[in-house]
C-alpha positions in Angstrom: 0.0 0.0 0.0 1.4 3.4 -1.0 1.3 6.1 1.6 1.8 9.8 1.9 5.1 11.1 3.2 6.2 14.4 4.7 9.3 16.7 4.5 10.0 19.1 7.4 12.0 22.3 7.0 13.5 25.0 9.3 13.8 28.1 7.2 15.4 26.9 3.9 17.1 23.8 5.5 15.7 20.3 5.2 15.5 18.6 8.6 13.6 15.4 7.7 12.4 14.0 4.4 10.1 11.1 3.4 8.6 10.7 6.9 5.5 8.5 7.2 2.6 10.1 8.9 3.2 8.7 12.4 6.9 9.7 12.4 6.0 13.1 11.0 3.4 13.8 13.7 5.9 12.9 16.4 8.8 14.9 15.0 6.6 17.9 14.1 5.3 18.2 17.7 8.8 17.7 19.1 10.3 20.4 16.9 7.6 22.9 17.8 8.3 22.3 21.5 12.0 22.4 21.1 12.2 25.7 19.3 10.0 27.2 22.1 12.2 25.9 24.9 15.7 26.0 23.6 17.8 29.0 22.6 18.2 28.5 18.9 18.2 30.7 15.8 14.8 29.2 14.9 11.3 30.0 15.9 8.0 28.2 15.4 7.4 30.4 12.4 10.5 29.1 10.8 9.2 25.5 10.8 7.3 24.3 7.7 6.5 21.1 5.9 5.1 19.7 2.7 2.9 16.7 2.4 3.5 14.3 -0.6 1.1 11.9 -2.1 1.9 8.3 -3.0 4.7 7.9 -5.6 3.9 8.4 -9.2 4.5 5.2 -11.1 7.1 2.7 -10.0 9.9 4.4 -8.1 8.8 7.8 -9.3 8.8 10.9 -7.1 6.0 11.7 -4.7 3.6 14.4 -5.8 2.8 17.4 -3.6 -0.7 17.6 -2.3 -2.0 21.2 -2.2 -2.9 22.4 1.2 -6.7 22.7 0.8 -6.9 18.9 0.3 -5.3 18.2 3.7 -7.3 17.3 6.7 -7.5 20.0 9.4 -5.6 19.4 12.6 -5.1 22.0 15.3 -1.3 21.7 15.4 -0.7 21.7 11.7 0.3 25.3 10.8 3.1 27.2 9.1 2.6 25.1 6.0 4.8 25.3 2.9 4.1 23.7 -0.4 5.1 24.1 -4.0 3.7 22.7 -7.2 
């Protein structure tokens, strides 16, 4: 079964890529807590992510799912996506 995946960014730097939903949710929450507690150059506003759909074809790249198609969750904010 093909699943969606996520990439997480801090400013223009890739922190994680190709995370499955469960890993994404855990890391997204952790990063948001960390930037609030630790003295770093990043803030919560610097964090963003994209959500990718299942791969196109066999071994092809994931396709970006536009934000309006995502389900609404209270902690999902500061989204970034490109087409």
